[in-house]
C-alpha positions as a Markdown table, in Angstrom:
| # | Residue | x | y | z |
|---|---|---|---|---|
| 1 | Met | 165.4 | 90.5 | 138.3 |
| 2 | Gln | 166.0 | 94.3 | 138.3 |
| 3 | His | 162.8 | 94.8 | 140.4 |
| 4 | Asn | 164.0 | 92.2 | 142.9 |
| 5 | Ala | 167.4 | 93.8 | 143.3 |
| 6 | Gln | 165.8 | 97.2 | 143.9 |
| 7 | Leu | 163.4 | 95.7 | 146.4 |
| 8 | Leu | 166.3 | 94.3 | 148.4 |
| 9 | Leu | 168.1 | 97.7 | 148.3 |
| 10 | Asp | 164.9 | 99.5 | 149.5 |
| 11 | Leu | 164.3 | 97.0 | 152.3 |
| 12 | Gly | 167.9 | 97.2 | 153.4 |
| 13 | Glu | 167.8 | 101.0 | 153.5 |
| 14 | Arg | 164.6 | 101.0 | 155.5 |
| 15 | Leu | 166.0 | 98.5 | 158.0 |
| 16 | Arg | 169.2 | 100.7 | 158.3 |
| 17 | Gln | 167.1 | 103.8 | 158.9 |
| 18 | Arg | 164.9 | 102.1 | 161.5 |
| 19 | Arg | 168.0 | 100.7 | 163.3 |
| 20 | Arg | 169.5 | 104.2 | 163.5 |
| 21 | Glu | 166.2 | 105.7 | 164.8 |
| 22 | Arg | 166.2 | 103.1 | 167.6 |
| 23 | Gly | 169.8 | 104.0 | 168.5 |
| 24 | Leu | 171.2 | 100.6 | 167.7 |
| 25 | Thr | 174.5 | 99.7 | 166.2 |
| 26 | Gln | 174.7 | 96.9 | 163.7 |
| 27 | Ala | 176.4 | 94.8 | 166.4 |
| 28 | Asp | 173.5 | 95.5 | 168.8 |
| 29 | Leu | 170.8 | 94.5 | 166.3 |
| 30 | Ala | 172.7 | 91.4 | 165.2 |
| 31 | Arg | 172.9 | 90.3 | 168.8 |
| 32 | Leu | 169.3 | 91.0 | 169.6 |
| 33 | Ala | 168.0 | 89.4 | 166.4 |
| 34 | His | 170.4 | 86.4 | 166.6 |
| 35 | Val | 171.9 | 87.0 | 163.2 |
| 36 | Ser | 175.6 | 87.4 | 162.2 |
| 37 | Pro | 177.0 | 91.0 | 161.9 |
| 38 | Arg | 178.2 | 90.1 | 158.4 |
| 39 | Phe | 174.8 | 89.0 | 157.3 |
| 40 | Leu | 173.3 | 92.3 | 158.7 |
| 41 | Val | 175.8 | 94.3 | 156.7 |
| 42 | Gln | 174.8 | 92.4 | 153.6 |
| 43 | Leu | 171.1 | 92.9 | 154.4 |
| 44 | Glu | 171.4 | 96.6 | 154.9 |
| 45 | Gly | 173.4 | 96.9 | 151.7 |
| 46 | Gly | 170.8 | 95.1 | 149.7 |
| 47 | Thr | 172.9 | 92.1 | 148.8 |
| 48 | Ala | 171.5 | 89.4 | 151.1 |
| 49 | Asn | 168.3 | 87.5 | 150.6 |
| 50 | Ile | 166.2 | 86.8 | 153.6 |
| 51 | Ser | 163.1 | 84.8 | 154.6 |
| 52 | Val | 159.9 | 86.5 | 155.6 |
| 53 | Gln | 160.2 | 84.8 | 159.0 |
| 54 | Arg | 163.6 | 86.3 | 159.6 |
| 55 | Leu | 162.4 | 89.7 | 158.5 |
| 56 | Ala | 159.5 | 89.5 | 160.9 |
| 57 | Glu | 162.0 | 88.7 | 163.7 |
| 58 | Leu | 164.1 | 91.7 | 162.8 |
| 59 | Cys | 161.1 | 93.9 | 162.6 |
| 60 | Glu | 160.0 | 92.7 | 166.1 |
| 61 | Val | 163.3 | 93.8 | 167.5 |
| 62 | Leu | 163.1 | 97.1 | 165.7 |
| 63 | Glu | 159.4 | 97.6 | 166.8 |
| 64 | Leu | 158.5 | 98.1 | 163.1 |
| 65 | Pro | 155.4 | 96.5 | 161.7 |
| 66 | Leu | 156.2 | 94.2 | 158.8 |
| 67 | Ala | 153.5 | 95.8 | 156.7 |
| 68 | Ala | 155.2 | 99.2 | 157.2 |
| 69 | Leu | 158.5 | 97.8 | 156.1 |
| 70 | Phe | 157.1 | 96.8 | 152.7 |
| 71 | Glu | 154.7 | 99.8 | 152.3 |
| 72 | Gly | 155.0 | 101.4 | 148.8 |
| 73 | Leu | 157.8 | 99.1 | 147.7 |
| 74 | Gly | 158.1 | 96.7 | 144.8 |
| 75 | Pro | 157.0 | 96.8 | 141.1 |
| 76 | Gly | 154.2 | 99.2 | 140.4 |
| 77 | Arg | 155.0 | 101.5 | 143.3 |
| 78 | Pro | 154.0 | 105.1 | 142.4 |
| 79 | Gln | 157.1 | 107.1 | 141.3 |
| 80 | Arg | 157.1 | 109.6 | 144.1 |
| 81 | Val | 160.1 | 111.7 | 145.1 |
| 82 | Ala | 160.1 | 113.8 | 148.3 |
| 83 | Leu | 162.7 | 116.6 | 148.5 |
| 84 | Val | 163.9 | 117.7 | 151.9 |
| 85 | Gly | 166.3 | 120.4 | 153.0 |
| 86 | Met | 166.6 | 123.9 | 154.4 |
| 87 | Arg | 164.9 | 126.9 | 153.0 |
| 88 | Gly | 167.0 | 128.0 | 150.0 |
| 89 | Ala | 168.0 | 124.5 | 149.1 |
| 90 | Gly | 166.1 | 124.7 | 145.8 |
| 91 | Lys | 163.2 | 122.3 | 146.6 |
| 92 | Ser | 160.7 | 124.3 | 144.6 |
| 93 | Ser | 162.8 | 125.1 | 141.5 |
| 94 | Val | 164.3 | 121.6 | 141.3 |
| 95 | Gly | 161.0 | 120.0 | 142.1 |
| 96 | Glu | 159.2 | 121.8 | 139.3 |
| 97 | Arg | 161.7 | 120.5 | 136.7 |
| 98 | Leu | 161.8 | 117.0 | 138.2 |
| 99 | Ala | 158.0 | 116.8 | 138.2 |
| 100 | Gln | 158.0 | 117.6 | 134.4 |
| 101 | Arg | 160.3 | 114.6 | 133.9 |
| 102 | Leu | 158.1 | 112.2 | 136.0 |
| 103 | Gly | 154.9 | 113.4 | 134.3 |
| 104 | Gly | 153.3 | 114.4 | 137.6 |
| 105 | Pro | 152.6 | 117.5 | 139.7 |
| 106 | Leu | 154.9 | 119.3 | 142.0 |
| 107 | Val | 153.1 | 119.3 | 145.4 |
| 108 | Glu | 154.3 | 122.0 | 147.8 |
| 109 | Leu | 153.3 | 120.7 | 151.2 |
| 110 | Asp | 153.3 | 124.1 | 152.9 |
| 111 | Gln | 150.7 | 125.3 | 150.4 |
| 112 | Arg | 148.5 | 122.3 | 151.3 |
| 113 | Ile | 148.9 | 123.2 | 154.9 |
| 114 | Glu | 147.9 | 126.8 | 154.2 |
| 115 | Ser | 144.8 | 125.6 | 152.3 |
| 116 | Leu | 143.8 | 123.4 | 155.3 |
| 117 | Ala | 144.4 | 126.2 | 157.8 |
| 118 | Gly | 142.7 | 128.9 | 155.7 |
| 119 | Val | 145.5 | 131.4 | 156.6 |
| 120 | Pro | 149.2 | 131.9 | 155.5 |
| 121 | Leu | 151.8 | 130.0 | 157.5 |
| 122 | Ala | 153.0 | 133.1 | 159.4 |
| 123 | Glu | 149.5 | 133.7 | 160.6 |
| 124 | Leu | 149.0 | 130.0 | 161.4 |
| 125 | Phe | 152.0 | 130.1 | 163.7 |
| 126 | Ala | 151.0 | 133.4 | 165.3 |
| 127 | Leu | 147.4 | 132.2 | 166.0 |
| 128 | Trp | 147.8 | 128.6 | 166.9 |
| 129 | Gly | 151.6 | 127.8 | 167.2 |
| 130 | Glu | 153.7 | 124.9 | 166.1 |
| 131 | Glu | 151.6 | 122.2 | 167.5 |
| 132 | Arg | 148.7 | 123.0 | 165.3 |
| 133 | Tyr | 151.1 | 123.4 | 162.3 |
| 134 | Arg | 152.4 | 119.9 | 162.9 |
| 135 | Gln | 148.8 | 118.5 | 163.1 |
| 136 | Leu | 147.9 | 120.1 | 159.8 |
| 137 | Glu | 151.3 | 119.0 | 158.3 |
| 138 | Ala | 150.5 | 115.4 | 159.1 |
| 139 | Gln | 146.9 | 115.7 | 157.8 |
| 140 | Ala | 148.1 | 117.4 | 154.5 |
| 141 | Leu | 150.7 | 114.6 | 154.0 |
| 142 | Asp | 148.1 | 111.9 | 154.5 |
| 143 | Glu | 145.8 | 113.6 | 151.9 |
| 144 | Val | 148.7 | 114.0 | 149.4 |
| 145 | Leu | 149.7 | 110.4 | 149.7 |
| 146 | Thr | 146.2 | 109.2 | 148.7 |
| 147 | Glu | 146.6 | 110.9 | 145.3 |
| 148 | Pro | 147.5 | 108.5 | 142.5 |
| 149 | Gly | 150.3 | 108.6 | 140.1 |
| 150 | Pro | 153.8 | 110.1 | 140.2 |
| 151 | Met | 154.6 | 113.3 | 142.0 |
| 152 | Val | 157.3 | 115.4 | 143.5 |
| 153 | Leu | 156.7 | 116.5 | 147.0 |
| 154 | Ala | 158.5 | 119.6 | 148.3 |
| 155 | Thr | 158.5 | 119.5 | 152.1 |
| 156 | Gly | 159.0 | 122.3 | 154.6 |
| 157 | Gly | 162.5 | 122.7 | 156.0 |
| 158 | Ser | 161.5 | 121.6 | 159.5 |
| 159 | Leu | 159.4 | 118.5 | 158.6 |
| 160 | Val | 162.3 | 116.2 | 159.5 |
| 161 | Thr | 162.0 | 117.3 | 163.1 |
| 162 | Ala | 158.5 | 115.7 | 163.3 |
| 163 | Glu | 159.6 | 112.1 | 163.6 |
| 164 | Pro | 156.3 | 110.3 | 162.8 |
| 165 | Thr | 155.7 | 112.5 | 159.8 |
| 166 | Trp | 159.3 | 112.2 | 158.5 |
| 167 | Arg | 159.1 | 108.4 | 158.9 |
| 168 | Arg | 155.8 | 108.4 | 156.9 |
| 169 | Val | 157.5 | 110.4 | 154.1 |
| 170 | Arg | 160.4 | 107.9 | 154.0 |
| 171 | Gln | 158.0 | 105.0 | 153.8 |
| 172 | Ser | 156.0 | 106.4 | 151.0 |
| 173 | Ala | 158.4 | 108.1 | 148.6 |
| 174 | Arg | 162.0 | 108.2 | 147.4 |
| 175 | Thr | 163.6 | 110.8 | 149.6 |
| 176 | Val | 166.4 | 113.2 | 148.6 |
| 177 | Trp | 168.2 | 115.7 | 150.8 |
| 178 | Leu | 169.2 | 118.7 | 148.8 |
| 179 | Arg | 172.2 | 119.7 | 150.8 |
| 180 | Ala | 173.8 | 123.1 | 150.6 |
| 181 | Ser | 176.3 | 125.1 | 152.7 |
| 182 | Pro | 174.9 | 127.7 | 155.1 |
| 183 | Glu | 176.6 | 130.4 | 153.1 |
| 184 | Arg | 174.9 | 129.3 | 149.9 |
| 185 | Leu | 171.5 | 128.9 | 151.6 |
| 186 | Leu | 171.6 | 132.4 | 152.9 |
| 187 | Glu | 172.7 | 133.7 | 149.5 |
| 188 | Arg | 169.8 | 132.0 | 147.8 |
| 189 | Val | 167.3 | 133.2 | 150.3 |
| 190 | Arg | 168.5 | 136.8 | 149.9 |
| 191 | Ala | 168.4 | 136.5 | 146.1 |
| 192 | Gln | 164.8 | 135.5 | 146.4 |
| 193 | Gly | 164.1 | 138.7 | 148.3 |
| 194 | Asp | 163.3 | 136.9 | 151.5 |
| 195 | Leu | 164.6 | 139.1 | 154.4 |
| 196 | Arg | 163.3 | 136.9 | 157.2 |
| 197 | Pro | 166.6 | 135.2 | 157.9 |
| 198 | Met | 168.2 | 138.6 | 158.6 |
| 199 | Arg | 165.5 | 140.6 | 160.2 |
| 200 | Gly | 166.3 | 141.4 | 163.9 |
| 201 | Arg | 169.2 | 139.0 | 164.0 |
| 202 | Ala | 172.8 | 140.0 | 164.7 |
| 203 | Asp | 174.4 | 136.8 | 163.2 |
| 204 | Pro | 172.0 | 135.2 | 160.8 |
| 205 | Leu | 174.7 | 133.1 | 159.2 |
| 206 | Gly | 175.9 | 131.7 | 162.6 |
| 207 | Glu | 172.3 | 130.9 | 163.6 |
| 208 | Leu | 171.8 | 129.1 | 160.2 |
| 209 | Arg | 175.0 | 127.1 | 160.7 |
| 210 | Glu | 173.7 | 126.0 | 164.1 |
| 211 | Leu | 170.3 | 125.1 | 162.8 |
| 212 | Leu | 171.7 | 123.1 | 159.9 |
| 213 | Ala | 174.0 | 121.2 | 162.3 |
| 214 | Arg | 171.1 | 120.2 | 164.4 |
| 215 | Arg | 169.0 | 119.0 | 161.5 |
| 216 | Ala | 171.7 | 117.4 | 159.4 |
| 217 | Pro | 171.5 | 114.0 | 161.1 |
| 218 | Leu | 167.7 | 114.0 | 160.4 |
| 219 | Tyr | 168.1 | 115.1 | 156.8 |
| 220 | Ala | 170.7 | 112.3 | 156.4 |
| 221 | Leu | 168.1 | 109.7 | 156.9 |
| 222 | Ala | 166.9 | 110.4 | 153.3 |
| 223 | Glu | 167.7 | 107.7 | 150.7 |
| 224 | Arg | 169.9 | 110.0 | 148.7 |
| 225 | Val | 172.0 | 113.2 | 149.4 |
| 226 | Val | 172.7 | 115.6 | 146.6 |
| 227 | Asp | 175.2 | 118.4 | 147.2 |
| 228 | Thr | 173.8 | 121.4 | 145.4 |
| 229 | Asp | 176.6 | 123.9 | 145.8 |
| 230 | Gly | 178.1 | 124.8 | 142.4 |
| 231 | Leu | 175.2 | 123.0 | 140.5 |
| 232 | Gly | 172.6 | 124.8 | 138.6 |
| 233 | Val | 168.9 | 123.7 | 138.7 |
| 234 | Glu | 169.4 | 121.4 | 135.8 |
| 235 | Gly | 172.5 | 119.9 | 137.3 |
| 236 | Val | 170.7 | 119.1 | 140.5 |
| 237 | Val | 167.8 | 117.6 | 138.6 |
| 238 | Glu | 170.2 | 115.3 | 136.7 |
| 239 | Ala | 171.8 | 114.3 | 140.0 |
| 240 | Val | 168.4 | 113.5 | 141.6 |
| 241 | Ala | 167.0 | 111.7 | 138.6 |
| 242 | Gly | 170.2 | 109.7 | 137.9 |
């Protein structure tokens, strides 16, 4: 019974995310799929049962393959957690502790991209630009997702801007946005000795605020949001694992 309840919650969340990606309100989808708005609210909340035929009709409206809706769900799904967020959100430090709990590795996606490229990320961007980076990002993700067992995946801060890749992550893992204020993000990056956010910029904090504001709606598509301000690493791990 517990597995069935979780499956309904996961299906509802995926349908909600896809509806938002398609720019539809609940009223829009209810009208196009010929279901009541109340039923759709229950479905997205994971409290309504639904036939496969009705799911197929909803997926047709949402232009979502039925197989993609169910991919990675149900009993026996690998326990995979993908952490998203800006640089300085704590994806690596939180991911390392979380991976220990799950009994699997922490996979840093940017490291896999560097391995495929044969050069550091900065050199990759300088030589071939963002388009090549996105190609290698998608390739690295596909390779990671073929690996068995539990894992924690720490993604690059901009992955959410690559819509097909971000959708693939959401379909294949439990996604968590590690949210932090711009002030805290900049503070953490400085503490790590990373001067890139400040080099040659008159207002790094202002630019960071603007960047976070643009990405926030994309990060918010994650299954869970954990506010990390004021929490230590262990506190964030507890919040993610809880």
